[in-house]
C-alpha positions, 0 to 999 in steps of 0.5 A: 458461548455468545452472551458471555462476553468473550466473543470479540468478533467484528463484523462490518462493511467498509471500515477504511480509515478505521481502527478495530480494536476488542478487548477491555481497558484498551487505549489506542492512537491512530494516525491516518492521513487522507490523500486524493486520488487521481482519476484512475482512467488518467494514470500513466501505469508505466511512468508512475512505475518508473517513477517509483522505482527512481524513488526507490533507488534513492532508499539506503540500506534495504535489508531485502534489496533484490526482493524490492528489486524483483517485485517492482519487476513483477509489477512492471512485467504484469503491467506490459501485458495487454490486459494486466491482472490488477491483483498480480500487480497490486500484491507485487506492489505490497511487497515492494512497500514491505520491503521499502519500509524496512529501510533505515531511511524510508521516512525521509523518502515518504513524500516522494513516494506518496503520489507515486503510491496514490496514483497506482492505487487508484489505477488498481481500484479495490486491489489498491486499498491494501496499499494506501493501508500499508502506510496508514493512508485513506483515499 
């Protein structure tokens, strides 16, 4: 069907901080915030996870609080290993963000959470980019 206008596939290498839309007569508004990440080697992962846990504890009315807490435990458990699997930690933290975003007062706490998220994303490297994009951030 190539050439008929029905192929709406997109091929790209790096689209970080971009919005990709296919279709006819679409109107798109995207708001991205760029943040500076600390050097990965300077990130104290255990301290950042503890600070993040404290900030998340302030959230009220988290529909899946148990799942959020278990995801934080998964991240802490993996980082306690001598050679933590960063993809595993990243996956757990993605779940944390997913559940935290559902809290009624998440917007009120984002400024406290962003520095923690930035530090953890830096430490995670490529596995941390999804964390940033979940909050419409780029590095």
